[in-house]
Structure formats: C-alpha cells, structure tokens
N, CA, C and O atoms as CSV, one atom per row, in Angstrom:
chain,resi,resn,atom,element,x,y,z
A,1,MET,N,N,-79.927,-5.704,28.661
A,1,MET,CA,C,-80.186,-6.838,29.410
A,1,MET,C,C,-80.674,-6.474,30.730
A,1,MET,O,O,-80.002,-5.716,31.428
A,2,SER,N,N,-81.805,-6.954,31.143
A,2,SER,CA,C,-82.331,-6.699,32.461
A,2,SER,C,C,-81.806,-7.771,33.398
A,2,SER,O,O,-81.363,-8.830,32.954
A,3,SER,N,N,-81.858,-7.488,34.742
A,3,SER,CA,C,-81.345,-8.453,35.669
A,3,SER,C,C,-82.253,-9.668,35.734
A,3,SER,O,O,-81.747,-10.765,35.974
A,4,SER,N,N,-83.548,-9.550,35.539
A,4,SER,CA,C,-84.415,-10.719,35.538
A,4,SER,C,C,-84.133,-11.668,34.424
A,4,SER,O,O,-84.268,-12.882,34.577
A,5,VAL,N,N,-83.743,-11.126,33.302
A,5,VAL,CA,C,-83.344,-11.947,32.099
A,5,VAL,C,C,-82.112,-12.729,32.477
A,5,VAL,O,O,-82.106,-13.948,32.304
A,6,SER,N,N,-81.060,-12.100,32.985
A,6,SER,CA,C,-79.834,-12.895,33.348
A,6,SER,C,C,-80.078,-13.817,34.455
A,6,SER,O,O,-79.481,-14.894,34.479
A,7,THR,N,N,-80.941,-13.476,35.416
A,7,THR,CA,C,-81.214,-14.321,36.515
A,7,THR,C,C,-81.907,-15.571,36.072
A,7,THR,O,O,-81.553,-16.650,36.548
A,8,THR,N,N,-82.873,-15.497,35.189
A,8,THR,CA,C,-83.592,-16.629,34.659
A,8,THR,C,C,-82.699,-17.584,33.918
A,8,THR,O,O,-82.697,-18.772,34.239
A,9,LEU,N,N,-81.916,-17.120,32.917
A,9,LEU,CA,C,-81.000,-17.909,32.237
A,9,LEU,C,C,-79.902,-18.478,33.107
A,9,LEU,O,O,-79.469,-19.609,32.881
A,10,GLU,N,N,-79.439,-17.736,34.089
A,10,GLU,CA,C,-78.432,-18.251,34.974
A,10,GLU,C,C,-79.046,-19.336,35.884
A,10,GLU,O,O,-78.346,-20.300,36.195
A,11,ALA,N,N,-80.296,-19.234,36.319
A,11,ALA,CA,C,-80.929,-20.244,37.124
A,11,ALA,C,C,-81.120,-21.534,36.332
A,11,ALA,O,O,-80.965,-22.632,36.865
A,12,THR,N,N,-81.468,-21.380,35.016
A,12,THR,CA,C,-81.595,-22.599,34.207
A,12,THR,C,C,-80.201,-23.254,34.035
A,12,THR,O,O,-80.095,-24.479,34.091
A,13,TYR,N,N,-79.168,-22.480,33.834
A,13,TYR,CA,C,-77.850,-23.057,33.612
A,13,TYR,C,C,-77.425,-23.722,34.954
A,13,TYR,O,O,-76.937,-24.852,34.939
A,14,ARG,N,N,-77.598,-23.057,36.077
A,14,ARG,CA,C,-77.207,-23.732,37.329
A,14,ARG,C,C,-77.896,-25.023,37.574
A,14,ARG,O,O,-77.277,-25.969,38.061
A,15,ALA,N,N,-79.250,-25.110,37.232
A,15,ALA,CA,C,-79.951,-26.319,37.276
A,15,ALA,C,C,-79.328,-27.409,36.446
A,15,ALA,O,O,-79.227,-28.567,36.852
A,16,TYR,N,N,-78.881,-26.963,35.178
A,16,TYR,CA,C,-78.237,-27.897,34.310
A,16,TYR,C,C,-76.910,-28.512,34.992
A,16,TYR,O,O,-76.631,-29.710,34.961
A,17,LEU,N,N,-76.175,-27.565,35.581
A,17,LEU,CA,C,-74.868,-27.988,36.325
A,17,LEU,C,C,-75.275,-28.911,37.463
A,17,LEU,O,O,-74.591,-29.895,37.742
A,18,ASP,N,N,-76.313,-28.618,38.077
A,18,ASP,CA,C,-76.721,-29.478,39.290
A,18,ASP,C,C,-77.145,-30.881,38.729
A,18,ASP,O,O,-76.913,-31.892,39.393
A,19,ALA,N,N,-77.711,-30.938,37.614
A,19,ALA,CA,C,-78.072,-32.327,37.011
A,19,ALA,C,C,-76.760,-33.056,36.655
A,19,ALA,O,O,-76.619,-34.262,36.859
A,20,ILE,N,N,-75.845,-32.302,36.133
A,20,ILE,CA,C,-74.522,-33.013,35.939
A,20,ILE,C,C,-73.839,-33.478,37.168
A,20,ILE,O,O,-73.336,-34.600,37.230
A,21,ASN,N,N,-73.813,-32.583,38.202
A,21,ASN,CA,C,-73.192,-32.942,39.445
A,21,ASN,C,C,-73.916,-34.154,40.133
A,21,ASN,O,O,-73.298,-34.937,40.854
A,22,ALA,N,N,-75.265,-34.269,39.871
A,22,ALA,CA,C,-76.066,-35.344,40.412
A,22,ALA,C,C,-75.890,-36.682,39.616
A,22,ALA,O,O,-76.315,-37.764,40.021
A,23,ARG,N,N,-75.224,-36.494,38.451
A,23,ARG,CA,C,-75.094,-37.634,37.482
A,23,ARG,C,C,-76.436,-38.149,37.050
A,23,ARG,O,O,-76.659,-39.354,36.925
A,24,ASP,N,N,-77.362,-37.171,36.815
A,24,ASP,CA,C,-78.671,-37.413,36.358
A,24,ASP,C,C,-78.649,-37.234,34.882
A,24,ASP,O,O,-79.077,-36.174,34.425
A,25,TRP,N,N,-78.195,-38.160,34.087
A,25,TRP,CA,C,-77.924,-37.938,32.653
A,25,TRP,C,C,-79.261,-37.806,31.886
A,25,TRP,O,O,-79.277,-37.163,30.836
A,26,GLN,N,N,-80.368,-38.379,32.361
A,26,GLN,CA,C,-81.634,-38.138,31.657
A,26,GLN,C,C,-82.103,-36.700,31.807
A,26,GLN,O,O,-82.691,-36.131,30.887
A,27,LYS,N,N,-81.830,-36.087,33.024
A,27,LYS,CA,C,-82.173,-34.725,33.170
A,27,LYS,C,C,-81.229,-33.808,32.419
A,27,LYS,O,O,-81.666,-32.800,31.862
A,28,VAL,N,N,-80.027,-34.113,32.392
A,28,VAL,CA,C,-79.014,-33.360,31.534
A,28,VAL,C,C,-79.568,-33.243,30.115
A,28,VAL,O,O,-79.595,-32.144,29.562
A,29,ALA,N,N,-80.011,-34.355,29.509
A,29,ALA,CA,C,-80.523,-34.354,28.216
A,29,ALA,C,C,-81.675,-33.381,27.942
A,29,ALA,O,O,-81.852,-32.867,26.838
A,30,THR,N,N,-82.475,-33.153,29.053
A,30,THR,CA,C,-83.586,-32.201,28.912
A,30,THR,C,C,-83.194,-30.789,28.597
A,30,THR,O,O,-84.009,-30.039,28.059
A,31,TYR,N,N,-81.982,-30.390,28.906
A,31,TYR,CA,C,-81.476,-29.107,28.726
A,31,TYR,C,C,-80.961,-28.891,27.239
A,31,TYR,O,O,-80.610,-27.778,26.848
A,32,ILE,N,N,-80.939,-29.925,26.502
A,32,ILE,CA,C,-80.413,-29.803,25.106
A,32,ILE,C,C,-81.573,-29.725,24.201
A,32,ILE,O,O,-82.591,-30.372,24.447
A,33,SER,N,N,-81.467,-28.941,23.132
A,33,SER,CA,C,-82.483,-28.809,22.125
A,33,SER,C,C,-82.857,-30.139,21.534
A,33,SER,O,O,-82.007,-31.006,21.328
A,34,SER,N,N,-84.162,-30.299,21.257
A,34,SER,CA,C,-84.660,-31.645,20.669
A,34,SER,C,C,-84.007,-31.889,19.355
A,34,SER,O,O,-83.950,-33.034,18.906
A,35,ARG,N,N,-83.468,-30.780,18.658
A,35,ARG,CA,C,-82.794,-30.869,17.389
A,35,ARG,C,C,-81.366,-31.340,17.598
A,35,ARG,O,O,-80.677,-31.690,16.640
A,36,GLY,N,N,-80.909,-31.353,18.880
A,36,GLY,CA,C,-79.597,-31.685,19.180
A,36,GLY,C,C,-78.677,-30.438,19.401
A,36,GLY,O,O,-79.147,-29.304,19.315
A,37,THR,N,N,-77.464,-30.647,19.663
A,37,THR,CA,C,-76.537,-29.620,19.876
A,37,THR,C,C,-75.141,-29.831,19.244
A,37,THR,O,O,-74.830,-30.974,18.911
A,38,THR,N,N,-74.346,-28.884,19.069
A,38,THR,CA,C,-73.006,-29.129,18.648
A,38,THR,C,C,-72.076,-28.814,19.824
A,38,THR,O,O,-72.235,-27.814,20.525
A,39,HIS,N,N,-71.141,-29.672,20.000
A,39,HIS,CA,C,-70.066,-29.443,21.037
A,39,HIS,C,C,-68.746,-29.432,20.283
A,39,HIS,O,O,-68.332,-30.449,19.725
A,40,ASN,N,N,-68.066,-28.246,20.266
A,40,ASN,CA,C,-66.826,-28.111,19.500
A,40,ASN,C,C,-66.909,-28.622,18.031
A,40,ASN,O,O,-65.975,-29.219,17.495
A,41,GLY,N,N,-68.004,-28.368,17.464
A,41,GLY,CA,C,-68.159,-28.691,16.055
A,41,GLY,C,C,-68.857,-30.128,15.833
A,41,GLY,O,O,-69.313,-30.397,14.721
A,42,ARG,N,N,-68.932,-30.970,16.803
A,42,ARG,CA,C,-69.502,-32.321,16.654
A,42,ARG,C,C,-70.977,-32.243,17.056
A,42,ARG,O,O,-71.298,-31.579,18.041
A,43,THR,N,N,-71.824,-32.855,16.374
A,43,THR,CA,C,-73.366,-32.854,16.594
A,43,THR,C,C,-73.622,-34.036,17.448
A,43,THR,O,O,-73.056,-35.115,17.275
A,44,TYR,N,N,-74.557,-33.780,18.445
A,44,TYR,CA,C,-75.028,-34.719,19.310
A,44,TYR,C,C,-76.491,-34.688,19.510
A,44,TYR,O,O,-77.035,-33.585,19.560
A,45,THR,N,N,-77.196,-35.767,19.632
A,45,THR,CA,C,-78.627,-35.738,20.053
A,45,THR,C,C,-78.584,-35.361,21.550
A,45,THR,O,O,-77.504,-35.308,22.138
A,46,PRO,N,N,-79.723,-35.104,22.153
A,46,PRO,CA,C,-79.714,-34.822,23.608
A,46,PRO,C,C,-79.102,-36.073,24.388
A,46,PRO,O,O,-78.240,-35.908,25.251
A,47,ASP,N,N,-79.556,-37.242,24.066
A,47,ASP,CA,C,-79.042,-38.379,24.822
A,47,ASP,C,C,-77.545,-38.679,24.591
A,47,ASP,O,O,-76.853,-39.116,25.510
A,48,GLU,N,N,-77.057,-38.446,23.382
A,48,GLU,CA,C,-75.643,-38.557,23.058
A,48,GLU,C,C,-74.869,-37.544,23.792
A,48,GLU,O,O,-73.778,-37.854,24.271
A,49,TYR,N,N,-75.356,-36.341,23.921
A,49,TYR,CA,C,-74.674,-35.287,24.601
A,49,TYR,C,C,-74.507,-35.644,26.091
A,49,TYR,O,O,-73.409,-35.532,26.637
A,50,ALA,N,N,-75.648,-36.093,26.773
A,50,ALA,CA,C,-75.634,-36.519,28.093
A,50,ALA,C,C,-74.641,-37.590,28.334
A,50,ALA,O,O,-73.901,-37.563,29.318
A,51,ASN,N,N,-74.615,-38.583,27.399
A,51,ASN,CA,C,-73.554,-39.691,27.531
A,51,ASN,C,C,-72.219,-39.187,27.332
A,51,ASN,O,O,-71.313,-39.684,28.001
A,52,MET,N,N,-71.965,-38.248,26.487
A,52,MET,CA,C,-70.595,-37.637,26.298
A,52,MET,C,C,-70.164,-37.013,27.661
A,52,MET,O,O,-69.024,-37.176,28.098
A,53,CYS,N,N,-71.114,-36.296,28.313
A,53,CYS,CA,C,-70.831,-35.716,29.650
A,53,CYS,C,C,-70.424,-36.789,30.657
A,53,CYS,O,O,-69.466,-36.623,31.411
A,54,ASN,N,N,-71.150,-37.861,30.653
A,54,ASN,CA,C,-70.849,-39.006,31.542
A,54,ASN,C,C,-69.509,-39.608,31.240
A,54,ASN,O,O,-68.709,-39.847,32.144
A,55,VAL,N,N,-69.253,-39.861,29.953
A,55,VAL,CA,C,-68.040,-40.544,29.634
A,55,VAL,C,C,-66.743,-39.679,29.907
A,55,VAL,O,O,-65.694,-40.185,30.306
A,56,THR,N,N,-66.907,-38.346,29.659
A,56,THR,CA,C,-65.738,-37.461,29.907
A,56,THR,C,C,-65.532,-37.192,31.359
A,56,THR,O,O,-64.394,-36.942,31.756
A,57,SER,N,N,-66.579,-37.225,32.214
A,57,SER,CA,C,-66.359,-36.955,33.605
A,57,SER,C,C,-66.121,-38.238,34.471
A,57,SER,O,O,-65.665,-38.123,35.608
A,58,SER,N,N,-66.412,-39.400,33.963
A,58,SER,CA,C,-66.325,-40.612,34.791
A,58,SER,C,C,-64.934,-40.991,35.268
A,58,SER,O,O,-64.822,-41.618,36.322
A,59,PRO,N,N,-63.846,-40.641,34.540
A,59,PRO,CA,C,-62.516,-40.894,35.069
A,59,PRO,C,C,-62.130,-40.243,36.284
A,59,PRO,O,O,-61.174,-40.651,36.943
A,60,TYR,N,N,-62.943,-39.074,36.677
A,60,TYR,CA,C,-62.540,-38.313,37.785
A,60,TYR,C,C,-63.494,-38.539,38.937
A,60,TYR,O,O,-64.520,-37.862,38.997
A,61,GLN,N,N,-63.225,-39.428,39.833
A,61,GLN,CA,C,-64.089,-39.809,40.861
A,61,GLN,C,C,-64.500,-38.615,41.769
A,61,GLN,O,O,-63.680,-37.857,42.287
A,62,GLY,N,N,-65.790,-38.524,41.905
A,62,GLY,CA,C,-66.359,-37.445,42.799
A,62,GLY,C,C,-66.243,-36.063,42.173
A,62,GLY,O,O,-66.354,-35.072,42.896
A,63,ILE,N,N,-66.018,-35.940,40.817
A,63,ILE,CA,C,-65.895,-34.614,40.203
A,63,ILE,C,C,-67.180,-33.702,40.425
A,63,ILE,O,O,-68.329,-34.139,40.364
A,64,THR,N,N,-66.853,-32.427,40.682
A,64,THR,CA,C,-67.951,-31.441,40.804
A,64,THR,C,C,-67.652,-30.300,39.810
A,64,THR,O,O,-66.513,-29.899,39.570
A,65,PHE,N,N,-68.742,-29.832,39.273
A,65,PHE,CA,C,-68.635,-28.681,38.295
A,65,PHE,C,C,-69.210,-27.508,39.150
A,65,PHE,O,O,-70.334,-27.523,39.651
A,66,THR,N,N,-68.296,-26.480,39.259
A,66,THR,CA,C,-68.634,-25.380,40.097
A,66,THR,C,C,-68.423,-24.102,39.210
A,66,THR,O,O,-67.285,-23.812,38.841
A,67,PRO,N,N,-69.480,-23.355,38.871
A,67,PRO,CA,C,-69.296,-22.140,38.070
A,67,PRO,C,C,-68.544,-21.103,38.863
A,67,PRO,O,O,-68.958,-20.773,39.975
A,68,GLU,N,N,-67.477,-20.585,38.351
A,68,GLU,CA,C,-66.695,-19.533,39.046
A,68,GLU,C,C,-67.158,-18.177,38.487
A,68,GLU,O,O,-67.231,-17.212,39.248
A,69,ARG,N,N,-67.455,-18.075,37.258
A,69,ARG,CA,C,-67.847,-16.798,36.711
A,69,ARG,C,C,-68.854,-17.085,35.541
A,69,ARG,O,O,-68.627,-17.954,34.699
A,70,ILE,N,N,-69.946,-16.325,35.540
A,70,ILE,CA,C,-70.976,-16.513,34.544
A,70,ILE,C,C,-71.210,-15.139,33.953
A,70,ILE,O,O,-71.442,-14.163,34.665
A,71,ILE,N,N,-71.140,-15.087,32.583
A,71,ILE,CA,C,-71.452,-13.824,31.881
A,71,ILE,C,C,-72.527,-14.167,30.862
A,71,ILE,O,O,-72.422,-15.147,30.124
A,72,ILE,N,N,-73.546,-13.349,30.839
A,72,ILE,CA,C,-74.667,-13.665,29.914
A,72,ILE,C,C,-74.896,-12.443,29.033
A,72,ILE,O,O,-74.862,-11.296,29.479
A,73,ASN,N,N,-75.143,-12.766,27.693
A,73,ASN,CA,C,-75.468,-11.849,26.691
A,73,ASN,C,C,-76.796,-12.317,26.105
A,73,ASN,O,O,-76.846,-13.204,25.252
A,74,SER,N,N,-77.902,-11.675,26.605
A,74,SER,CA,C,-79.198,-12.093,26.208
A,74,SER,C,C,-80.220,-11.029,26.203
A,74,SER,O,O,-80.144,-10.131,27.042
A,75,ALA,N,N,-81.193,-11.054,25.308
A,75,ALA,CA,C,-82.203,-10.066,25.202
A,75,ALA,C,C,-83.422,-10.500,25.885
A,75,ALA,O,O,-84.301,-9.698,26.199
A,76,ASP,N,N,-83.497,-11.842,26.137
A,76,ASP,CA,C,-84.676,-12.406,26.869
A,76,ASP,C,C,-84.219,-13.579,27.702
A,76,ASP,O,O,-83.026,-13.876,27.758
A,77,ASP,N,N,-85.190,-14.278,28.376
A,77,ASP,CA,C,-84.717,-15.375,29.337
A,77,ASP,C,C,-84.618,-16.739,28.710
A,77,ASP,O,O,-84.381,-17.729,29.402
A,78,GLN,N,N,-84.804,-16.805,27.357
A,78,GLN,CA,C,-84.826,-18.111,26.679
A,78,GLN,C,C,-83.665,-18.179,25.632
A,78,GLN,O,O,-83.234,-19.287,25.311
A,79,ASN,N,N,-83.168,-17.096,25.113
A,79,ASN,CA,C,-82.221,-17.115,24.059
A,79,ASN,C,C,-81.053,-16.225,24.381
A,79,ASN,O,O,-81.205,-15.179,25.012
A,80,GLY,N,N,-79.867,-16.652,23.937
A,80,GLY,CA,C,-78.646,-15.808,24.058
A,80,GLY,C,C,-77.460,-16.672,24.247
A,80,GLY,O,O,-77.453,-17.873,23.978
A,81,GLU,N,N,-76.391,-15.960,24.755
A,81,GLU,CA,C,-75.150,-16.595,24.930
A,81,GLU,C,C,-74.786,-16.552,26.489
A,81,GLU,O,O,-75.051,-15.572,27.185
A,82,LEU,N,N,-74.187,-17.642,26.949
A,82,LEU,CA,C,-73.788,-17.723,28.360
A,82,LEU,C,C,-72.308,-18.296,28.342
A,82,LEU,O,O,-71.993,-19.352,27.793
A,83,PHE,N,N,-71.516,-17.516,28.967
A,83,PHE,CA,C,-70.106,-17.896,29.124
A,83,PHE,C,C,-69.897,-18.271,30.581
A,83,PHE,O,O,-70.418,-17.613,31.482
A,84,CYS,N,N,-69.124,-19.344,30.811
A,84,CYS,CA,C,-68.808,-19.778,32.207
A,84,CYS,C,C,-67.479,-20.326,32.299
A,84,CYS,O,O,-67.050,-21.124,31.466
A,85,ARG,N,N,-66.791,-19.905,33.324
A,85,ARG,CA,C,-65.511,-20.566,33.748
A,85,ARG,C,C,-65.875,-21.567,34.807
A,85,ARG,O,O,-66.304,-21.181,35.895
A,86,ILE,N,N,-65.713,-22.891,34.513
A,86,ILE,CA,C,-66.155,-23.915,35.459
A,86,ILE,C,C,-64.898,-24.451,36.147
A,86,ILE,O,O,-63.873,-24.690,35.509
A,87,ARG,N,N,-65.005,-24.631,37.460
A,87,ARG,CA,C,-63.928,-25.234,38.225
A,87,ARG,C,C,-64.261,-26.706,38.547
A,87,ARG,O,O,-65.345,-27.006,39.048
A,88,PHE,N,N,-63.365,-27.569,38.269
A,88,PHE,CA,C,-63.498,-28.967,38.498
A,88,PHE,C,C,-62.695,-29.432,39.621
A,88,PHE,O,O,-61.468,-29.364,39.539
A,89,ASP,N,N,-63.310,-29.937,40.752
A,89,ASP,CA,C,-62.579,-30.599,41.763
A,89,ASP,C,C,-63.001,-32.072,41.771
A,89,ASP,O,O,-64.125,-32.416,41.405
A,90,TYR,N,N,-62.086,-32.917,42.191
A,90,TYR,CA,C,-62.404,-34.331,42.279
A,90,TYR,C,C,-61.643,-35.081,43.343
A,90,TYR,O,O,-60.602,-34.587,43.776
A,91,THR,N,N,-62.056,-36.171,43.768
A,91,THR,CA,C,-61.465,-36.979,44.795
A,91,THR,C,C,-60.042,-37.357,44.451
A,91,THR,O,O,-59.757,-37.841,43.355
A,92,GLY,N,N,-59.164,-37.132,45.392
A,92,GLY,CA,C,-57.790,-37.533,45.134
A,92,GLY,C,C,-56.874,-36.451,44.563
A,92,GLY,O,O,-55.693,-36.727,44.347
A,93,SER,N,N,-57.338,-35.284,44.318
A,93,SER,CA,C,-56.560,-34.250,43.707
A,93,SER,C,C,-56.762,-32.987,44.547
A,93,SER,O,O,-57.879,-32.598,44.889
A,94,ALA,N,N,-55.619,-32.368,44.862
A,94,ALA,CA,C,-55.698,-31.111,45.558
A,94,ALA,C,C,-55.732,-29.961,44.628
A,94,ALA,O,O,-56.038,-28.843,45.043
A,95,GLU,N,N,-55.426,-30.188,43.362
A,95,GLU,CA,C,-55.420,-29.178,42.315
A,95,GLU,C,C,-56.642,-29.292,41.442
A,95,GLU,O,O,-56.850,-30.318,40.796
A,96,PRO,N,N,-57.482,-28.221,41.410
A,96,PRO,CA,C,-58.567,-28.273,40.491
A,96,PRO,C,C,-58.085,-28.040,38.980
A,96,PRO,O,O,-56.930,-27.693,38.733
A,97,PHE,N,N,-58.992,-28.241,38.044
A,97,PHE,CA,C,-58.714,-27.713,36.675
A,97,PHE,C,C,-59.939,-27.038,36.273
A,97,PHE,O,O,-60.939,-27.081,36.990
A,98,PHE,N,N,-59.911,-26.348,35.043
A,98,PHE,CA,C,-60.891,-25.393,34.701
A,98,PHE,C,C,-61.315,-25.640,33.218
A,98,PHE,O,O,-60.517,-26.105,32.404
A,99,GLU,N,N,-62.580,-25.317,32.903
A,99,GLU,CA,C,-63.039,-25.263,31.581
A,99,GLU,C,C,-63.690,-23.950,31.332
A,99,GLU,O,O,-64.375,-23.387,32.187
A,100,HIS,N,N,-63.447,-23.436,30.057
A,100,HIS,CA,C,-64.045,-22.159,29.677
A,100,HIS,C,C,-65.055,-22.493,28.645
A,100,HIS,O,O,-64.688,-23.074,27.623
A,101,VAL,N,N,-66.271,-22.182,28.823
A,101,VAL,CA,C,-67.368,-22.722,27.933
A,101,VAL,C,C,-68.273,-21.549,27.516
A,101,VAL,O,O,-68.632,-20.700,28.332
A,102,LEU,N,N,-68.622,-21.530,26.252
A,102,LEU,CA,C,-69.575,-20.568,25.656
A,102,LEU,C,C,-70.775,-21.454,25.188
A,102,LEU,O,O,-70.591,-22.333,24.346
A,103,TYR,N,N,-71.921,-21.238,25.700
A,103,TYR,CA,C,-73.176,-21.905,25.356
A,103,TYR,C,C,-74.087,-20.932,24.590
A,103,TYR,O,O,-74.219,-19.776,24.991
A,104,ASP,N,N,-74.702,-21.374,23.518
A,104,ASP,CA,C,-75.708,-20.742,22.823
A,104,ASP,C,C,-77.031,-21.370,23.219
A,104,ASP,O,O,-77.219,-22.582,23.114
A,105,TRP,N,N,-77.957,-20.514,23.682
A,105,TRP,CA,C,-79.284,-20.981,24.053
A,105,TRP,C,C,-80.422,-20.488,23.093
A,105,TRP,O,O,-80.464,-19.336,22.664
A,106,GLU,N,N,-81.300,-21.417,22.807
A,106,GLU,CA,C,-82.511,-21.090,22.043
A,106,GLU,C,C,-83.697,-21.668,22.644
A,106,GLU,O,O,-83.730,-22.866,22.923
A,107,ASN,N,N,-84.677,-20.884,22.862
A,107,ASN,CA,C,-85.974,-21.328,23.518
A,107,ASN,C,C,-85.698,-22.215,24.796
A,107,ASN,O,O,-86.332,-23.238,25.055
A,108,GLY,N,N,-84.690,-21.705,25.549
A,108,GLY,CA,C,-84.377,-22.254,26.864
A,108,GLY,C,C,-83.632,-23.530,26.809
A,108,GLY,O,O,-83.506,-24.219,27.821
A,109,LYS,N,N,-83.095,-23.898,25.578
A,109,LYS,CA,C,-82.290,-25.168,25.400
A,109,LYS,C,C,-80.927,-24.836,24.841
A,109,LYS,O,O,-80.763,-23.842,24.134
A,110,ILE,N,N,-79.960,-25.657,25.152
A,110,ILE,CA,C,-78.654,-25.410,24.664
A,110,ILE,C,C,-78.556,-25.998,23.167
A,110,ILE,O,O,-78.870,-27.158,22.899
A,111,ILE,N,N,-78.112,-25.121,22.279
A,111,ILE,CA,C,-77.941,-25.505,20.884
A,111,ILE,C,C,-76.513,-25.641,20.389
A,111,ILE,O,O,-76.263,-26.300,19.380
A,112,ARG,N,N,-75.538,-24.994,21.123
A,112,ARG,CA,C,-74.127,-25.086,20.778
A,112,ARG,C,C,-73.308,-24.857,21.997
A,112,ARG,O,O,-73.624,-24.036,22.858
A,113,VAL,N,N,-72.222,-25.623,22.048
A,113,VAL,CA,C,-71.270,-25.528,23.178
A,113,VAL,C,C,-69.803,-25.381,22.541
A,113,VAL,O,O,-69.407,-26.217,21.728
A,114,LEU,N,N,-69.103,-24.420,22.889
A,114,LEU,CA,C,-67.729,-24.276,22.556
A,114,LEU,C,C,-66.976,-24.287,23.863
A,114,LEU,O,O,-67.282,-23.532,24.786
A,115,SER,N,N,-65.936,-25.201,23.929
A,115,SER,CA,C,-65.331,-25.515,25.211
A,115,SER,C,C,-63.823,-25.689,25.027
A,115,SER,O,O,-63.337,-26.285,24.065
A,116,ILE,N,N,-63.087,-25.107,26.053
A,116,ILE,CA,C,-61.669,-25.294,26.096
A,116,ILE,C,C,-61.420,-25.685,27.527
A,116,ILE,O,O,-61.859,-24.979,28.434
A,117,VAL,N,N,-60.709,-26.820,27.774
A,117,VAL,CA,C,-60.300,-27.267,29.088
A,117,VAL,C,C,-58.824,-26.860,29.220
A,117,VAL,O,O,-58.005,-27.126,28.341
A,118,GLU,N,N,-58.521,-26.217,30.333
A,118,GLU,CA,C,-57.171,-25.869,30.634
A,118,GLU,C,C,-56.357,-27.160,30.890
A,118,GLU,O,O,-56.833,-28.092,31.538
A,119,GLU,N,N,-55.082,-27.184,30.347
A,119,GLU,CA,C,-54.172,-28.255,30.709
A,119,GLU,C,C,-53.719,-28.031,32.081
A,119,GLU,O,O,-53.433,-26.912,32.506
A,120,ARG,N,N,-53.654,-29.140,32.793
A,120,ARG,CA,C,-53.090,-29.116,34.135
A,120,ARG,C,C,-51.589,-29.109,34.054
A,120,ARG,O,O,-51.027,-29.820,33.220
A,121,THR,N,N,-50.914,-28.344,34.876
A,121,THR,CA,C,-49.471,-28.375,34.927
A,121,THR,C,C,-49.062,-29.202,36.085
A,121,THR,O,O,-49.733,-29.240,37.117
A,122,VAL,N,N,-47.924,-29.887,35.913
A,122,VAL,CA,C,-47.458,-30.749,36.936
A,122,VAL,C,C,-46.179,-30.145,37.619
A,122,VAL,O,O,-45.624,-30.750,38.536
C-alpha cells in the first residue's frame, strides 16, 4: 500500500464524515454505491442509508463525528477496507462515546459497513 493510496481513500472518507457533520444528507448519499450498501447485514439504498444516519444521530444535539484512528487496507485509491474508531461528542454531555466501523469500498463508494457502538457506562 502506497501512502498516496491511503491518503486518497482517507481524504474521501474524511469528506464523507464532513458531510455527516454538516447534516448534508444528500451529499452523504453520494458516498454510497448506487447499488446500495449493507449496514450490519441490512441493505439500504443511498438515500435510505443517509436517512438512517440522520435518524440515528438526531437524538444527540450537536453531535460531531471525529475520526480518532483510521486504518486502511487497499491496493488502490478506489477499493479496499477502511477501519475507523469514531469519537462522538454532543451538546449536554461531557462524556463522548465511540463507534468502531469497518467500511468496504468499491470504485470509491461504500458498499458495506460493519459497526459496533460502545455502550456508555454510567
């Protein structure tokens, strides 16, 4: 894996997170394969996936998605696996929570998402 490969896929991924943080759901949908994607085994069209992101993040006012660690396994800048530990901060909470996500990319689009959200301890 060359550094330019990981940089390109990482830049695309960071732009995707920027779209989520901007609540630009139409733009989020553009990062999803036109054939759709699966998220933890459930299939979504690009618009359904963007709506799912909206619905699951809306209870957390001011939530931001911040990548803490990104690991890429890719032979080129369009296809491969990207793992990320995402930190979630939101208004009214001093304690963040985290998601561990594996994305499969094909032709520069997300085709599969496997995600585990850490339970918050009280």
